[in-house]
C-alpha positions in Angstrom: 36.3 -78.7 -19.5 34.6 -82.0 -20.0 35.0 -82.9 -16.3 33.0 -79.8 -15.3 30.3 -80.3 -17.9 27.8 -82.0 -15.5 28.2 -79.4 -12.7 25.7 -76.6 -12.1 28.4 -74.0 -12.1 29.7 -75.2 -15.4 26.2 -75.1 -16.9 25.9 -71.5 -15.6 29.2 -70.6 -17.3 28.0 -72.2 -20.6 24.8 -70.2 -20.5 26.7 -67.0 -19.8 29.0 -67.7 -22.8 26.1 -68.5 -25.1 24.4 -65.3 -24.1 27.6 -63.3 -24.7 28.0 -64.9 -28.1 24.4 -64.1 -29.0 24.8 -60.5 -27.9 28.0 -60.2 -30.0 26.2 -61.6 -33.0 23.3 -59.1 -32.6 25.8 -56.2 -32.3 27.6 -57.4 -35.4 24.3 -57.6 -37.3 23.2 -54.1 -36.2 26.6 -52.7 -37.3 26.3 -54.4 -40.7 22.8 -53.0 -41.2 24.0 -49.5 -40.3 26.9 -49.8 -42.7 24.6 -51.0 -45.5 22.2 -48.1 -44.9 25.1 -45.6 -45.0 26.4 -47.1 -48.3 22.9 -46.9 -49.8 22.6 -43.2 -48.8 26.0 -42.5 -50.3 25.0 -44.2 -53.6 21.7 -42.2 -53.8 23.6 -38.9 -53.2 26.1 -39.8 -55.9 23.2 -40.6 -58.3 21.5 -37.4 -57.6 24.7 -35.4 -58.2 25.2 -37.1 -61.5 21.6 -36.4 -62.5 22.0 -32.7 -61.7 25.2 -32.5 -63.7 23.5 -34.1 -66.7 20.6 -31.7 -66.4 23.0 -28.7 -66.5 
């Protein structure tokens, strides 16, 4: 890989790899955020159910 480092084609491959990695990271972050939101919603629902039971 080091021998192709100074070539234009190699630099193009590097940029493509960097972009792919960035896209993957963005997707992972989005998935994590969605999971966190779902967990928060579930916790809120559980708390509401507990409160209703206590009121009864």
